[in-house]
C-alpha positions as CSV (number, residue, x, y, z in Angstrom):
1,M,62.6,105.0,112.4
2,N,65.4,107.5,112.9
3,Y,64.4,109.1,116.2
4,D,65.4,106.9,119.1
5,V,63.5,107.9,122.2
6,K,65.7,107.2,125.1
7,D,64.8,110.1,127.4
8,I,61.1,109.6,128.3
9,S,61.1,113.1,130.0
10,L,62.0,114.6,126.7
11,A,59.0,113.0,125.0
12,K,56.7,114.0,127.9
13,N,57.8,117.6,127.6
14,G,57.1,117.5,123.9
15,L,53.6,116.0,124.5
16,L,52.7,118.9,126.8
17,K,53.9,121.4,124.2
18,I,51.8,119.7,121.5
19,E,48.8,119.9,123.8
20,W,49.4,123.6,124.5
21,A,49.6,124.4,120.8
22,N,46.5,122.4,120.1
23,R,44.5,124.8,122.3
24,E,45.0,127.5,119.6
25,M,44.2,125.3,116.6
26,P,40.4,124.9,116.7
27,V,39.9,124.7,112.9
28,L,42.4,121.8,112.6
29,N,40.6,120.1,115.5
30,L,37.2,120.4,113.7
31,I,38.8,118.8,110.7
32,K,40.4,116.1,112.8
33,K,37.0,115.1,114.3
34,R,35.5,114.6,110.8
35,F,38.6,112.8,109.7
36,E,38.4,110.3,112.6
37,K,34.9,109.4,111.5
38,E,35.3,109.3,107.7
39,K,38.9,108.1,107.3
40,P,39.3,109.9,103.9
41,L,43.1,109.2,103.8
42,R,42.9,105.5,104.7
43,N,46.0,103.6,103.5
44,I,47.5,106.7,102.0
45,K,51.2,107.2,102.6
46,I,52.3,110.8,103.0
47,A,55.9,112.1,103.0
48,C,56.2,115.4,104.9
49,C,59.1,117.8,104.9
50,L,58.1,120.6,107.4
51,H,59.5,122.4,110.4
52,V,59.2,119.9,113.2
53,T,57.3,122.1,115.7
54,T,54.3,121.7,117.9
55,E,52.0,123.0,115.2
56,T,53.4,120.5,112.7
57,A,52.9,117.8,115.2
58,N,49.2,118.6,115.4
59,L,49.0,118.4,111.6
60,M,50.7,115.0,111.6
61,I,48.2,113.7,114.2
62,T,45.3,115.1,112.2
63,L,46.5,113.3,109.0
64,K,47.0,110.1,110.9
65,S,43.5,110.3,112.4
66,A,42.3,110.3,108.7
67,G,43.9,106.9,108.2
68,A,47.1,108.1,106.6
69,E,50.6,106.7,107.3
70,V,52.8,109.7,107.7
71,S,56.5,110.2,107.9
72,L,58.2,113.5,108.7
73,C,61.6,115.1,108.2
74,A,62.7,118.6,108.8
75,S,62.7,121.4,106.2
76,N,65.4,123.3,108.0
77,P,68.4,122.0,110.1
78,L,67.8,124.4,113.0
79,S,64.0,124.3,113.2
80,T,63.5,120.9,114.8
81,Q,62.2,120.8,118.4
82,D,63.7,117.6,119.6
83,D,61.1,117.1,122.4
84,V,58.3,117.4,119.9
85,A,59.9,114.9,117.6
86,A,60.4,112.5,120.5
87,A,56.7,112.8,121.5
88,L,55.5,112.1,117.9
89,V,57.5,108.9,117.9
90,K,56.8,107.8,121.5
91,Y,53.1,108.6,121.8
92,F,51.7,108.7,118.3
93,D,53.9,106.1,116.5
94,I,54.8,108.6,113.7
95,S,58.2,108.2,112.0
96,V,60.3,111.3,112.4
97,F,63.7,111.8,110.8
98,A,65.0,115.0,112.2
99,I,67.5,116.2,114.8
100,R,68.1,119.8,115.7
101,G,71.4,121.1,114.3
102,E,71.9,118.3,111.8
103,D,74.5,119.0,109.1
104,N,73.6,119.1,105.4
105,K,74.6,115.5,104.9
106,R,72.4,114.2,107.6
107,Y,69.6,116.6,106.6
108,Y,69.4,115.1,103.1
109,S,69.8,111.6,104.4
110,H,66.7,112.2,106.4
111,I,64.8,113.4,103.3
112,K,65.8,110.3,101.5
113,S,64.7,108.2,104.5
114,V,61.2,109.7,104.2
115,L,61.1,109.2,100.4
116,S,62.0,105.5,100.7
117,M,58.5,104.7,102.1
118,N,56.6,104.4,98.9
119,N,54.6,107.5,99.4
120,Q,51.6,108.7,97.3
121,I,51.5,112.3,98.6
122,T,54.3,114.8,99.3
123,M,53.9,117.7,101.7
124,D,56.7,120.2,101.4
125,D,58.0,123.4,103.0
126,G,60.6,124.6,100.5
127,A,60.2,121.9,97.8
128,D,63.2,119.8,99.0
129,L,61.1,116.6,98.7
130,V,60.0,117.3,95.2
131,S,63.4,118.5,94.0
132,T,65.2,115.4,95.5
133,L,62.6,113.1,93.9
134,H,63.2,114.7,90.5
135,K,67.0,114.9,90.7
136,E,67.9,111.3,91.5
137,K,67.2,108.5,89.1
138,K,66.6,105.9,91.8
139,Y,63.3,107.6,92.5
140,K,62.0,107.2,89.0
141,D,59.6,104.3,89.9
142,I,58.3,106.2,93.1
143,L,57.5,109.2,91.0
144,T,55.0,107.2,88.9
145,K,53.0,106.3,92.0
146,I,52.6,109.8,93.5
147,I,49.1,111.2,93.3
148,G,50.2,114.8,94.0
149,G,51.7,117.1,96.6
150,T,51.3,120.3,98.5
151,E,53.7,123.2,99.1
152,E,53.7,125.4,102.3
153,T,55.9,128.4,101.5
154,T,56.6,131.1,98.9
155,T,60.1,129.9,98.2
156,G,58.9,126.4,97.4
157,V,56.1,127.6,95.2
158,I,58.7,129.6,93.2
159,R,60.9,126.5,92.7
160,L,57.9,124.4,91.7
161,K,56.5,126.9,89.2
162,S,59.9,127.0,87.6
163,M,59.9,123.2,87.3
164,A,56.4,123.3,85.8
165,E,57.4,126.0,83.3
166,K,60.3,123.9,82.2
167,N,58.0,120.8,81.9
168,V,60.1,118.7,84.4
169,L,57.4,118.5,87.1
170,K,56.1,115.0,87.2
171,Y,53.0,115.4,89.3
172,P,50.5,118.1,90.3
173,I,51.2,120.4,93.3
174,I,48.7,122.5,95.3
175,A,50.3,125.7,96.4
176,V,48.9,126.0,100.0
177,N,51.0,129.1,100.4
178,N,48.8,130.9,97.9
179,A,45.6,130.4,99.9
180,K,44.3,133.7,101.2
181,T,43.8,132.1,104.6
182,K,47.5,131.2,104.5
183,H,49.7,133.9,103.2
184,M,47.5,136.9,104.3
185,F,47.8,135.6,107.9
186,D,50.6,133.1,108.4
187,N,53.1,135.0,106.3
188,R,52.2,138.5,107.6
189,Y,51.2,138.0,111.2
190,G,53.0,134.8,111.8
191,T,56.3,135.8,110.2
192,G,56.1,139.3,111.6
193,Q,55.7,138.3,115.2
194,S,58.0,135.3,115.2
195,T,60.8,137.1,113.4
196,I,60.8,139.9,116.0
197,D,60.6,137.3,118.7
198,G,63.6,135.4,117.3
199,I,65.7,138.6,117.1
200,L,64.9,139.6,120.6
201,R,65.6,136.1,122.1
202,A,68.9,136.0,120.2
203,T,70.1,139.5,121.1
204,N,68.0,141.0,123.9
205,I,68.4,144.4,122.3
206,L,65.9,147.3,122.4
207,L,64.3,147.9,119.1
208,A,62.9,151.3,119.9
209,G,64.9,154.0,118.2
210,K,66.8,151.6,116.0
211,K,66.9,151.9,112.2
212,F,65.4,148.5,111.1
213,V,65.9,147.6,107.4
214,V,63.5,145.1,105.9
215,C,64.7,143.6,102.6
216,G,61.5,142.5,100.7
217,Y,58.0,143.8,101.0
218,G,55.9,140.8,100.3
219,Y,53.5,139.6,102.9
220,C,56.3,138.4,105.2
221,G,58.1,141.7,104.8
222,K,54.9,143.6,105.6
223,G,54.5,141.6,108.8
224,V,58.1,142.2,109.9
225,A,57.9,145.9,109.1
226,M,54.6,146.2,111.0
227,R,55.8,144.6,114.1
228,A,59.2,146.4,114.1
229,K,57.4,149.7,113.8
230,G,55.1,148.7,116.6
231,M,58.2,148.2,118.8
232,G,59.3,151.8,118.1
233,A,61.9,151.1,115.4
234,E,62.4,153.4,112.4
235,V,61.6,151.0,109.5
236,I,63.3,151.2,106.1
237,I,62.1,149.1,103.2
238,C,64.3,147.9,100.4
239,E,62.6,146.4,97.3
240,V,63.3,145.5,93.6
241,D,59.6,145.5,92.7
242,S,58.4,149.1,91.9
243,I,54.8,148.4,92.9
244,K,55.7,146.9,96.3
245,A,58.1,149.8,96.9
246,L,55.4,152.3,96.1
247,E,53.0,150.4,98.5
248,A,55.6,150.6,101.2
249,V,55.9,154.4,100.7
250,M,52.1,154.7,101.0
251,D,52.2,152.6,104.1
252,G,54.4,155.2,105.7
253,Y,57.8,153.6,105.5
254,R,61.1,155.1,104.2
255,V,62.1,153.3,100.9
256,M,65.6,153.3,99.5
257,S,68.2,151.1,97.9
258,L,69.9,148.6,100.1
259,E,73.3,150.3,99.3
260,E,71.9,153.5,100.8
261,A,70.2,151.7,103.7
262,S,73.5,149.9,104.5
263,K,75.1,153.1,105.6
264,I,72.5,153.9,108.2
265,G,70.8,150.6,109.3
266,D,71.2,149.1,112.7
267,I,69.4,145.8,112.1
268,F,68.8,144.1,108.7
269,V,66.3,141.4,108.0
270,T,66.0,139.6,104.6
271,V,62.6,138.1,103.6
272,T,62.8,137.7,99.8
273,G,63.5,134.1,99.0
274,N,66.4,135.2,96.8
275,T,70.2,134.7,97.0
276,N,72.9,137.2,98.0
277,V,70.4,139.9,98.9
278,I,72.9,141.3,101.4
279,D,76.2,141.1,99.6
280,I,79.8,142.1,100.0
281,K,79.2,145.6,98.9
282,H,76.7,146.1,101.6
283,F,78.9,144.7,104.4
284,F,81.6,147.3,103.4
285,K,79.1,150.1,104.0
286,M,77.5,148.9,107.2
287,K,78.0,150.6,110.5
288,D,80.1,149.0,113.2
289,S,77.9,146.5,115.3
290,A,75.2,146.2,112.6
291,I,73.0,143.1,113.1
292,V,72.0,140.9,110.2
293,A,69.3,138.2,110.2
294,N,67.3,136.2,107.7
295,S,63.7,135.2,107.8
296,G,63.5,133.8,104.3
297,H,63.3,130.1,103.8
298,F,66.9,129.2,102.9
299,N,70.2,130.5,104.3
300,V,71.3,132.0,101.0
301,E,69.9,135.5,101.4
302,I,73.0,136.7,103.2
303,N,76.3,136.2,101.5
304,L,78.1,134.6,104.5
305,N,80.9,133.2,102.4
306,G,81.7,136.7,101.2
307,L,81.5,138.0,104.7
308,K,83.9,135.3,105.9
309,K,86.5,136.4,103.3
310,L,86.2,140.0,104.5
311,S,86.7,138.9,108.1
312,K,89.9,138.4,110.1
313,R,88.1,136.8,113.1
314,I,84.8,135.0,113.7
315,R,83.6,134.1,117.1
316,K,80.4,133.1,118.8
317,I,79.2,135.8,121.3
318,R,75.8,134.3,122.3
319,E,74.0,131.1,121.4
320,F,72.6,132.5,118.2
321,V,75.0,135.4,117.6
322,E,78.2,135.2,115.6
323,E,80.6,138.2,115.5
324,Y,82.4,138.8,112.2
325,E,85.3,141.2,112.7
326,L,86.3,142.7,109.4
327,K,90.0,143.5,108.5
328,S,89.1,147.2,109.1
329,G,88.2,146.4,112.7
330,K,84.4,146.9,112.1
331,K,82.2,144.2,113.6
332,I,79.0,142.7,112.0
333,Y,76.8,140.3,113.9
334,V,75.0,137.5,112.1
335,L,72.1,135.8,113.8
336,A,71.4,132.0,113.7
337,E,74.0,131.3,110.9
338,G,71.8,133.2,108.5
339,R,69.0,130.6,108.8
340,L,65.4,131.2,109.7
341,I,65.7,133.4,112.8
342,N,62.1,132.9,113.8
343,L,62.6,129.1,114.0
344,A,66.3,128.9,115.0
345,S,66.2,131.1,118.1
346,A,62.4,131.2,118.7
347,E,59.5,128.7,118.2
348,G,58.2,129.8,114.8
349,H,54.7,131.1,114.0
350,P,52.1,131.2,116.7
351,S,49.6,128.3,116.7
352,M,46.7,130.5,115.9
353,V,47.9,131.3,112.4
354,M,49.3,127.9,111.7
355,D,45.9,126.6,112.5
356,M,44.6,128.0,109.2
357,S,47.8,127.0,107.2
358,F,47.6,123.4,108.3
359,A,43.8,123.3,107.9
360,N,44.5,124.1,104.3
361,Q,47.1,121.4,104.1
362,S,44.8,118.8,105.5
363,L,41.9,119.7,103.2
364,C,44.1,119.9,100.1
365,V,45.5,116.4,100.7
366,E,41.9,115.2,101.1
367,Y,41.0,117.0,97.9
368,L,43.9,115.3,96.0
369,V,43.1,111.8,97.3
370,K,39.3,112.2,96.7
371,N,39.8,113.3,93.1
372,Y,42.2,110.5,92.5
373,K,40.0,107.8,94.0
374,N,36.8,109.0,92.4
375,K,38.5,109.9,89.1
376,V,36.6,113.2,89.1
377,F,39.3,114.8,86.9
378,N,42.9,114.4,86.0
379,L,45.1,117.2,87.4
380,E,47.9,118.2,85.0
381,K,51.5,118.2,86.1
382,K,51.6,121.8,87.2
383,V,51.1,124.1,90.3
384,Y,47.5,124.8,91.3
385,D,46.1,127.3,93.7
386,V,44.0,126.1,96.7
387,P,40.4,125.6,95.5
388,E,38.3,128.6,96.5
389,E,35.8,126.5,98.4
390,I,38.6,125.1,100.7
391,D,39.9,128.6,101.3
392,K,36.5,129.9,102.2
393,E,35.7,126.9,104.4
394,V,38.8,127.5,106.5
395,A,37.9,131.2,106.9
396,I,34.3,130.3,108.0
397,L,35.6,127.7,110.5
398,K,38.1,130.2,111.9
399,L,35.5,132.9,112.4
400,S,33.1,130.4,114.0
401,S,35.8,129.3,116.4
402,M,36.4,132.9,117.4
403,G,32.6,133.4,118.0
404,I,32.3,135.8,115.1
405,K,29.2,136.0,112.9
406,I,29.2,137.9,109.6
407,D,26.4,139.1,107.4
408,K,25.0,137.4,104.3
409,L,23.8,138.9,101.0
410,S,20.0,138.9,100.6
411,K,18.5,137.5,97.4
412,L,17.9,141.1,96.2
413,Q,21.5,142.0,96.8
414,K,22.8,138.9,95.0
415,K,20.5,139.7,92.0
416,Y,21.7,143.3,92.0
417,L,25.4,142.4,92.0
418,S,24.9,139.9,89.2
419,S,22.9,142.3,86.9
420,W,24.4,144.6,84.4
421,E,21.3,146.8,84.4
422,F,22.2,148.8,87.5
423,G,19.5,151.1,88.6
424,T,18.4,153.1,91.6
């Protein structure tokens, strides 16, 4: 086990934070109670590569309550909460291979440590586990033993679908990100609030009156735009998808090319999952003291290497703020090394939305194992959406936990909707 718990106070602090998050995760708690009785994941080994946060800790505890043996590594070098990692090791005997601020070499060594445990299920946030398994020949035998996997985020789903299309994916994956109870809430409300939280913690700036540029108008971009607008910022959307751009216009935002927005923006946030979204040509056009941040999964959305070449001096101004002084004298401020701002300088998504995301994760793993053990059907080596019955179950449980009851269709209404002979 990588994490050596020497400081008991660190682990105790992490335990309290895990308990605090648990208060806001009623759906996962309901699943956990059933798992404790039924043990549907008995003797199943699960490799998890997720952000090591309080919410993830509650997911790990839930999986273990089902009889699984879980091991966890980080899906981002700056997202690990060390006290939470310590608590998982100390109080729950869960193997954790993650240290906040680890370099790339250590990051991938931790991934390999998790993969060395003869797992049958992978649980990814960005597809690093799956891609590592497929790239290195030494994992050839392990690949044959894996039942299936789950993927938490948009970036990972894109990578995995590419693998499936190229016929190189060796086992089935359920795209948890595609569940309606995940992306419509986690991506929009979770990313929206936590991104603004991260920017404010890093900079302590006032958003009101600022021109706030959002690159990408998927569910994450929608959430960021919504929250920035709510803080009084003038929001500008930059998109490459014509339909999403039109939607942003109809939602009341200014829409323009990033080259045009670069000239007037005060704050820039990328949420696309693509590379070099903010590039050298944009840095040249930015105003002095422009702030640049990323809330997409990987730190490739901002061309930092290009920015370094343009700069004559780089210095750290605050804990999560680096000042790049260009040769012209203009200064550009990059937050959290271009990594996920909501997890680097803040605490990630609120527990309430992660409750639904991780409920989906738990139920999808159970689904994979149940179908494998009962040989109900053989899943092909491709990416699947979350079964609709799981998605709906999570929504029903969430509404119930909030004390909300909804209407049901009557027999007459069901018959009417299923008939082609519409009448009065």
